[in-house]
C-alpha positions as CSV (number, residue, x, y, z in Angstrom):
1,M,5.5,-34.8,-33.4
2,R,6.0,-33.3,-29.9
3,T,8.3,-30.4,-29.7
4,E,9.2,-28.1,-26.9
5,A,7.3,-25.1,-28.3
6,S,4.4,-26.9,-29.8
7,V,1.1,-27.8,-28.2
8,T,-0.1,-31.3,-29.0
9,V,-3.2,-33.2,-28.1
10,P,-3.0,-34.4,-24.5
11,N,-3.3,-38.1,-23.8
12,E,-6.3,-39.5,-21.8
13,A,-4.7,-39.0,-18.4
14,E,-3.9,-35.4,-19.3
15,Q,-7.4,-34.8,-20.6
16,K,-8.7,-35.9,-17.2
17,L,-6.5,-33.5,-15.4
18,G,-7.9,-30.6,-17.5
19,H,-11.5,-31.5,-17.8
20,A,-12.8,-34.3,-15.5
21,P,-15.0,-33.2,-12.5
22,I,-12.6,-32.1,-9.7
23,P,-14.1,-34.1,-6.8
24,R,-14.1,-37.4,-8.6
25,L,-10.8,-36.8,-10.2
26,A,-9.2,-35.8,-6.9
27,A,-10.6,-39.0,-5.2
28,S,-9.3,-41.1,-8.1
29,L,-5.8,-39.7,-7.8
30,A,-5.6,-39.2,-4.0
31,L,-6.8,-42.8,-3.1
32,P,-3.9,-44.5,-5.0
33,A,-1.5,-41.9,-3.6
34,V,-2.6,-42.6,0.0
35,I,-2.3,-46.4,-0.6
36,A,1.2,-45.8,-2.1
37,Q,2.2,-43.6,0.8
38,T,0.9,-46.2,3.3
39,A,2.9,-48.9,1.5
40,N,6.0,-46.8,1.5
41,A,5.7,-46.3,5.2
42,L,5.6,-50.0,5.7
43,Y,9.3,-50.2,4.7
44,T,10.2,-48.8,8.1
45,I,7.2,-49.7,10.2
46,V,7.1,-53.4,9.2
47,D,10.9,-53.6,9.9
48,R,10.3,-52.3,13.4
49,L,7.4,-54.7,14.0
50,F,9.4,-57.7,13.0
51,I,12.6,-56.6,14.6
52,S,10.9,-55.8,17.9
53,H,10.0,-59.5,18.2
54,I,13.5,-60.9,17.8
55,P,13.9,-63.2,20.8
56,G,15.9,-61.6,23.7
57,T,17.1,-58.5,21.8
58,G,14.0,-57.2,20.2
59,S,13.6,-54.0,22.2
60,L,17.3,-53.0,21.8
61,A,17.3,-53.9,18.1
62,M,14.1,-51.8,17.5
63,T,15.6,-48.8,19.3
64,A,18.7,-49.2,17.1
65,V,16.7,-49.1,13.9
66,G,15.0,-46.0,15.3
67,V,18.4,-44.4,15.6
68,C,19.1,-45.3,11.9
69,F,15.8,-43.6,10.8
70,P,17.4,-40.1,10.4
71,V,19.9,-41.6,7.9
72,A,17.1,-43.2,5.9
73,L,15.3,-39.8,6.0
74,V,18.3,-38.1,4.6
75,L,18.3,-40.5,1.6
76,S,14.6,-39.9,1.0
77,A,15.0,-36.2,1.4
78,V,17.6,-36.0,-1.4
79,A,15.3,-38.0,-3.6
80,A,12.5,-35.5,-2.7
81,L,14.7,-32.5,-3.5
82,I,15.2,-33.8,-7.0
83,G,12.1,-35.7,-7.9
84,M,9.5,-33.7,-6.1
85,G,11.1,-30.5,-7.4
86,G,11.2,-31.7,-11.0
87,A,7.8,-33.5,-11.2
88,P,5.5,-30.5,-10.4
89,L,7.4,-28.4,-13.0
90,A,6.9,-31.3,-15.5
91,S,3.2,-31.3,-14.6
92,I,3.0,-27.5,-15.3
93,E,4.8,-28.0,-18.7
94,L,2.3,-30.8,-19.6
95,G,-0.5,-28.3,-18.9
96,R,1.2,-25.8,-21.3
97,G,1.7,-28.6,-23.9
98,N,5.5,-28.4,-23.7
99,F,6.1,-32.2,-23.7
100,K,9.8,-32.0,-24.7
101,R,10.6,-29.7,-21.9
102,A,8.9,-32.1,-19.5
103,E,11.0,-34.9,-20.8
104,R,14.2,-32.8,-20.3
105,L,13.2,-32.3,-16.7
106,L,12.8,-36.1,-16.3
107,G,16.2,-36.8,-17.9
108,T,18.2,-34.3,-15.9
109,C,16.5,-35.3,-12.6
110,T,17.4,-39.0,-13.4
111,A,21.1,-38.0,-14.0
112,T,21.1,-36.1,-10.7
113,L,19.6,-39.0,-8.7
114,I,22.3,-41.3,-10.0
115,V,25.2,-39.0,-9.1
116,A,23.6,-38.2,-5.7
117,S,23.4,-42.0,-4.9
118,I,27.2,-42.3,-5.4
119,V,27.9,-39.3,-3.2
120,L,25.6,-40.4,-0.4
121,I,27.1,-44.0,-0.2
122,V,30.6,-42.7,0.0
123,V,29.9,-40.0,2.6
124,F,27.9,-42.2,4.9
125,E,30.3,-45.1,4.7
126,V,33.0,-42.8,5.9
127,I,31.1,-41.2,8.8
128,K,28.7,-44.0,9.7
129,E,29.5,-44.8,13.3
130,P,30.1,-41.2,14.5
131,V,26.8,-40.2,12.9
132,L,24.9,-43.0,14.6
133,I,26.4,-42.0,18.0
134,A,25.4,-38.4,17.4
135,F,21.9,-39.6,16.4
136,G,21.4,-41.2,19.8
137,A,23.0,-44.7,19.6
138,S,24.2,-46.0,23.0
139,P,26.9,-48.6,23.5
140,E,24.2,-51.2,23.7
141,T,22.5,-50.3,20.4
142,L,25.4,-49.1,18.3
143,G,26.3,-52.6,16.9
144,Y,22.7,-53.2,15.8
145,A,22.4,-49.8,14.2
146,S,25.7,-50.1,12.4
147,S,24.8,-53.5,11.0
148,F,21.4,-52.3,9.7
149,I,22.5,-49.0,8.1
150,G,25.7,-50.5,6.6
151,T,23.6,-52.9,4.6
152,Y,20.8,-50.4,3.9
153,L,23.3,-48.0,2.2
154,L,24.1,-50.6,-0.4
155,G,20.6,-50.0,-1.9
156,T,21.0,-46.2,-2.1
157,L,20.7,-46.1,-5.9
158,F,17.4,-48.0,-5.8
159,V,16.1,-45.8,-3.0
160,Q,16.9,-42.7,-5.1
161,L,15.4,-44.0,-8.3
162,A,12.2,-45.4,-6.6
163,L,11.4,-42.3,-4.6
164,G,12.8,-39.7,-7.0
165,L,11.2,-40.9,-10.2
166,N,7.8,-42.0,-8.9
167,P,6.6,-38.4,-8.7
168,F,7.0,-38.1,-12.5
169,V,4.5,-41.0,-12.8
170,S,2.0,-39.2,-10.6
171,A,2.6,-35.9,-12.4
172,Q,1.0,-37.4,-15.5
173,G,-2.1,-38.3,-13.6
174,K,-1.2,-42.0,-13.5
175,A,-1.6,-42.5,-9.7
176,G,-2.5,-46.1,-10.1
177,V,0.8,-46.9,-11.8
178,A,2.7,-45.0,-9.1
179,M,0.8,-46.9,-6.4
180,G,1.6,-50.2,-8.1
181,A,5.3,-49.4,-8.1
182,T,5.2,-48.7,-4.3
183,L,3.1,-51.7,-3.6
184,I,5.6,-53.9,-5.4
185,G,8.3,-52.8,-3.0
186,A,6.2,-52.8,0.2
187,L,4.7,-56.2,-0.3
188,S,8.1,-57.6,-1.2
189,S,9.5,-56.2,2.0
190,I,6.7,-57.7,4.1
191,G,7.3,-61.1,2.5
192,L,11.1,-61.0,2.7
193,D,11.4,-59.6,6.3
194,P,10.5,-62.8,8.2
195,L,12.6,-64.9,5.8
196,F,15.8,-62.9,6.3
197,I,15.2,-61.9,10.0
198,F,14.0,-65.2,11.4
199,T,14.4,-68.1,9.0
200,L,17.9,-67.2,7.9
201,N,18.6,-65.7,11.4
202,L,20.2,-62.5,10.1
203,G,18.4,-60.2,12.6
204,V,18.6,-56.5,11.8
205,R,20.9,-57.1,8.8
206,G,18.2,-59.3,7.3
207,A,15.7,-56.5,7.6
208,A,18.1,-54.2,5.7
209,I,18.6,-56.8,3.0
210,A,14.8,-57.2,2.5
211,N,14.6,-53.4,2.2
212,V,17.3,-53.3,-0.5
213,I,15.7,-56.0,-2.6
214,A,12.2,-54.4,-2.3
215,Q,13.5,-51.0,-3.3
216,A,15.3,-52.5,-6.3
217,L,12.1,-54.2,-7.5
218,S,10.2,-50.9,-7.2
219,A,12.9,-48.9,-9.0
220,L,13.1,-51.3,-11.9
221,W,9.3,-51.2,-12.4
222,I,9.2,-47.3,-12.4
223,C,12.1,-47.1,-14.9
224,Y,10.5,-49.7,-17.1
225,F,7.2,-47.8,-17.1
226,L,8.9,-44.4,-17.8
227,M,10.8,-45.8,-20.7
228,S,7.7,-47.4,-22.2
229,G,5.1,-46.1,-24.6
230,R,2.6,-46.0,-21.8
231,S,4.3,-43.0,-20.2
232,G,3.2,-39.6,-21.4
233,I,6.7,-38.3,-20.8
234,R,9.4,-40.8,-21.7
235,L,12.7,-41.4,-19.9
236,R,15.0,-41.3,-22.9
237,P,18.7,-42.4,-22.4
238,T,19.8,-39.5,-24.6
239,L,18.2,-37.0,-22.2
240,I,19.8,-38.5,-19.0
241,R,22.3,-35.6,-18.6
242,F,22.6,-32.4,-16.7
243,D,20.5,-29.6,-18.0
244,R,19.9,-25.9,-17.0
245,L,16.4,-27.0,-16.0
246,L,17.9,-28.7,-12.9
247,V,18.2,-25.3,-11.2
248,P,14.5,-24.4,-11.0
249,A,13.7,-28.1,-10.2
250,L,16.1,-28.0,-7.2
251,A,14.7,-24.6,-6.1
252,L,11.2,-26.0,-6.0
253,G,12.4,-29.3,-4.4
254,L,13.9,-27.4,-1.5
255,S,10.6,-27.4,0.3
256,P,10.0,-31.2,0.4
257,F,13.7,-31.6,1.0
258,I,13.6,-29.3,4.0
259,Q,10.5,-31.1,5.3
260,Q,12.2,-34.4,5.2
261,I,15.8,-33.4,6.1
262,T,14.5,-31.5,9.1
263,E,12.6,-34.6,10.1
264,S,16.0,-36.2,10.3
265,V,17.3,-33.3,12.4
266,I,14.2,-33.5,14.7
267,N,14.8,-37.2,15.2
268,V,18.4,-36.5,16.2
269,V,17.3,-33.8,18.6
270,F,14.6,-35.9,20.0
271,N,16.8,-39.0,20.4
272,S,19.7,-37.0,22.0
273,S,17.4,-35.2,24.4
274,L,15.5,-38.4,25.3
275,Q,18.8,-40.3,25.8
276,H,20.0,-37.5,28.1
277,Y,16.8,-37.1,30.1
278,G,15.3,-40.6,30.0
279,G,17.6,-43.2,28.4
280,D,17.0,-46.1,25.9
281,K,13.5,-46.7,27.1
282,Y,12.4,-43.2,26.1
283,V,14.2,-43.5,22.8
284,G,12.4,-46.8,22.1
285,A,9.0,-45.2,23.0
286,M,9.7,-42.3,20.6
287,T,10.5,-44.8,17.9
288,I,7.0,-46.2,18.3
289,I,5.4,-42.7,18.5
290,A,7.3,-41.5,15.4
291,S,6.1,-44.6,13.6
292,L,2.5,-43.8,14.4
293,E,3.0,-40.1,13.5
294,Q,4.4,-41.3,10.2
295,L,1.3,-43.4,9.6
296,V,-1.0,-40.4,10.2
297,F,1.2,-38.1,8.0
298,I,1.0,-40.4,5.0
299,F,-2.7,-39.9,4.7
300,S,-2.2,-36.2,4.5
301,S,0.8,-36.5,2.2
302,G,-1.0,-39.0,0.0
303,I,-4.0,-36.6,-0.4
304,S,-1.7,-33.8,-1.3
305,Q,0.4,-35.8,-3.8
306,G,-2.8,-37.0,-5.4
307,V,-4.3,-33.5,-5.9
308,Q,-1.0,-31.7,-6.7
309,P,-0.9,-32.8,-10.4
310,I,-4.4,-31.3,-10.8
311,I,-3.3,-28.0,-9.4
312,G,0.0,-28.0,-11.4
313,Y,-1.6,-29.0,-14.8
314,N,-4.5,-26.5,-14.5
315,Y,-2.2,-23.7,-13.2
316,G,0.0,-24.2,-16.3
317,A,-3.2,-24.2,-18.5
318,R,-4.3,-21.0,-16.6
319,N,-7.6,-22.7,-15.6
320,F,-7.8,-21.0,-12.3
321,T,-11.3,-22.1,-11.5
322,R,-10.2,-25.7,-11.4
323,V,-7.1,-24.8,-9.4
324,R,-9.3,-23.2,-6.7
325,K,-11.7,-26.2,-6.6
326,A,-8.7,-28.5,-6.2
327,Y,-7.1,-26.6,-3.4
328,H,-10.4,-26.3,-1.5
329,I,-10.7,-30.1,-1.6
330,V,-7.1,-30.6,-0.4
331,F,-7.7,-28.3,2.5
332,V,-10.9,-30.0,3.7
333,A,-9.6,-33.5,3.2
334,N,-6.3,-32.9,4.9
335,V,-7.9,-31.5,8.1
336,V,-10.6,-34.1,8.3
337,V,-8.2,-37.0,7.7
338,T,-5.4,-35.9,10.0
339,S,-7.8,-35.0,12.8
340,A,-9.5,-38.4,12.6
341,A,-6.3,-40.4,12.3
342,S,-4.5,-38.6,15.1
343,G,-7.7,-38.9,17.3
344,I,-7.7,-42.6,17.0
345,C,-4.0,-42.7,18.1
346,I,-4.8,-40.5,21.1
347,L,-7.7,-42.7,22.2
348,M,-5.9,-46.0,21.8
349,P,-2.2,-45.5,22.7
350,G,-1.9,-48.8,24.6
351,T,-3.3,-50.8,21.7
352,F,-0.8,-49.3,19.3
353,A,2.1,-49.7,21.7
354,A,1.4,-53.4,22.1
355,L,2.0,-53.9,18.3
356,F,5.6,-52.8,18.7
357,T,6.7,-54.0,22.2
358,S,5.9,-56.2,25.2
359,D,8.1,-54.1,27.5
360,P,5.8,-52.6,30.1
361,T,8.1,-49.6,30.7
362,I,8.1,-48.6,27.0
363,T,4.4,-49.2,26.8
364,G,3.8,-47.0,29.8
365,I,5.8,-44.1,28.2
366,V,3.8,-44.4,25.0
367,V,0.5,-44.4,26.8
368,R,1.4,-41.2,28.7
369,M,3.2,-39.3,25.9
370,L,1.4,-40.2,22.7
371,P,-1.8,-38.2,23.4
372,L,0.4,-35.1,24.2
373,F,2.6,-35.6,21.2
374,M,-0.3,-36.0,18.7
375,C,-2.8,-33.5,20.1
376,G,-1.9,-30.7,17.6
377,F,-1.5,-32.9,14.6
378,G,-5.0,-32.4,13.3
379,V,-4.4,-28.8,12.4
380,F,-1.1,-29.6,10.9
381,G,-3.1,-30.8,7.9
382,L,-3.5,-27.1,7.1
383,Q,0.2,-26.5,6.6
384,N,0.6,-29.6,4.5
385,A,-2.3,-28.5,2.3
386,V,-0.8,-25.0,1.9
387,Q,2.6,-26.5,0.9
388,C,0.9,-28.8,-1.6
389,V,-0.6,-25.7,-3.3
390,F,2.6,-23.7,-3.3
391,V,4.6,-26.6,-4.8
392,G,1.8,-27.3,-7.3
393,I,1.9,-23.7,-8.7
394,G,5.7,-23.6,-8.7
395,Q,6.2,-21.2,-5.7
396,A,9.4,-22.3,-4.1
397,K,10.1,-19.5,-1.6
398,P,6.9,-19.5,0.5
399,S,6.9,-23.3,0.5
400,L,10.5,-23.3,1.7
401,F,9.8,-20.8,4.4
402,L,7.0,-22.9,5.8
403,A,9.2,-26.0,5.9
404,L,11.9,-24.1,7.8
405,W,9.4,-22.4,10.0
406,R,7.8,-25.5,11.5
407,K,10.9,-27.6,12.1
408,I,14.0,-25.5,12.3
409,I,12.7,-22.2,13.7
410,L,10.0,-23.6,16.0
411,L,10.4,-27.3,16.8
412,V,14.2,-27.7,17.3
413,P,14.5,-24.8,19.8
414,L,11.3,-25.9,21.6
415,A,12.7,-29.5,21.9
416,L,15.9,-28.2,23.3
417,I,14.5,-25.5,25.6
418,L,11.3,-27.1,27.1
419,P,13.1,-30.1,28.7
420,H,15.0,-27.6,31.0
421,F,11.6,-26.7,32.5
422,L,9.4,-29.8,32.0
423,G,12.0,-32.6,31.9
424,V,11.5,-35.4,29.4
425,T,7.9,-34.3,29.0
426,G,9.1,-31.1,27.3
427,V,10.5,-33.1,24.4
428,F,7.0,-34.5,23.6
429,A,5.3,-31.2,24.3
430,A,7.4,-29.4,21.6
431,E,5.5,-31.1,18.8
432,P,1.9,-29.9,19.3
433,L,3.1,-26.3,20.1
434,S,5.0,-26.3,16.7
435,D,2.1,-27.9,14.8
436,V,-0.5,-25.3,15.9
437,T,1.7,-22.3,15.4
438,S,3.0,-23.3,12.0
439,A,-0.6,-24.1,10.8
440,L,-1.8,-20.6,11.6
441,T,1.2,-19.1,9.9
442,A,0.6,-21.2,6.8
443,V,-3.0,-20.1,6.4
444,L,-2.1,-16.4,6.7
445,L,0.7,-16.8,4.1
446,F,-1.6,-18.8,1.8
447,R,-4.1,-15.9,1.7
448,H,-1.3,-13.4,0.9
449,V,0.3,-15.4,-1.9
450,T,-2.7,-16.8,-3.7
451,R,-4.4,-13.4,-3.8
452,K,-1.7,-12.4,-6.2
453,L,-1.1,-15.6,-8.2
454,I,-4.6,-17.2,-8.4
455,P,-7.0,-14.4,-9.4
456,S,-10.6,-14.5,-8.5
457,E,-12.9,-15.7,-11.3
458,N,-14.3,-12.2,-12.1
459,R,-10.8,-10.6,-12.1
460,W,-9.4,-13.3,-14.3
461,R,-12.2,-13.1,-16.9
462,S,-11.8,-9.3,-16.9
463,S,-8.1,-9.6,-17.6
464,A,-8.6,-12.2,-20.3
465,S,-11.2,-10.0,-22.0
466,L,-8.8,-7.0,-22.0
467,A,-6.1,-9.2,-23.5
468,R,-8.3,-10.1,-26.4
469,L,-9.0,-6.4,-27.3
C-alpha cells in the first residue's frame, strides 16, 4: 500500500523517468508535449483564421478577438499558477516515492482550480466592458469583443481544469496521454468553428461557443484519466480539499503565472500604444504577429514541459547526473528550435500575413514589423530553458525573478518609452531588446544557482561517500 512516508515500486512510466536513456526519453516526452502545445495554441489561432474571413467584418472582428486575448491569458495564467506549481512538486515527490503526498497536491490544486473559476467568472462579468476598452477596444471593435469574451467566460471552469490538471498527467511521464487530452480539445475546436461561425451564422460568438465545448471535452478526458487506475497519482474525491501543500505549490507556480499574466499586461500595453500611435490597423497587425510568436513559443514551451518531469523526478531521487544531462538537452533544443522557427517567420512575413488577412495595409505592417519583432526570439530559448530547470528543481524565487525581469522590468517600460523616440516602430523594437537582455541575465543566474543545488559528479560522489562513513 502506498503511504506518504513509504517508498514503493514505481510504475513503468516512473521507471523510465529514473532509468531510460536521457536523449531518447527526452524526445519521447518532448514530442507529445510540443504537439500538445501546438494544439493548445490552435484554440486562439484557428479562431482568428476563421474570424478573419467573416464576409465584410472579418478584419474588425479579428482585431476584437485580439483585444480579448489578454483576458484569455489571465484565465490560463491562473491555471498555470495552480497546476504548473503543483505538478513539478508532485513529480519531485514521485522521485522520492511519496505517492500519497503527490496525490494530496493533486487534490488541493483541483479544489483551488474550482474556486478560482467561480471568482474569475464573477469578476470579469462585472468589469468586462471597461477592461476591454482599457485593453485597446475601439468603438468599432467593442461590440465584437464583448460578444466573444462574454460567451468564452461561461467555459472558465473547463479552461481551468483542462489547463490546470494536464501538467499532473505530464508529471507522471505520460506525455502521450496529456497530448491526447489537448488534441481532443483542439480538433473539436477546428471542427466546430466553421459550423458555429459560418453555418449557424453566429460570428465571433460562435467561435467562443466552439472554444467552450472543446475545452469541456478536454477537461472531462483529463479528469477521467486522473480518476482511473491508469494514473500513477489518483484524483480522489476525498482529497479535493484545501491543504497546507497549496502554499509551496502556489509559490512555485508564481513563475509560470507571471510569465502568462505579464503576457496579458504586454498585450494591453502593445494594443494601447498601437491604438494611440497607429490605430486599428496596427492593432490588427500585432494580433497576427502575436499569433506567430505564440506558435514559435509553443515549440520551446513544449520541449521544456516534456523534459521538466525528467529533471524533477531525478532531482527528487538525487540522481544529479541525469538532471545535468536533461538540462543540457533542454538548452540545446530550445535555442535550435526557437532560432529556426523565428527565422522562418522573419524570412516569410508576407506568406504568414496572408493566412490571416487580405487587407493590404495590415499585410504591409506585418511585412515591415515582423522581422524586427522576432529578431531576438532565438536567444529567448535560453531563458525558457533556464526557467524550465528552476521550476523542475523546485526553485521558485529565481524563476519568479526571471519572469518579472523580462516582461515587467524590461519590456513594459521599453514599450512605453521607445515610441516617444521611434514612433509606432518603437513598440515592435521593445521585444527583441528585452529578449536578448533577459536571455543573458538568465544564463548568468543559472550558473550561480545550479552551482549550489546541482553538485558536480565528483563533488556529489564525495559527499555521498562521507555520508556513508
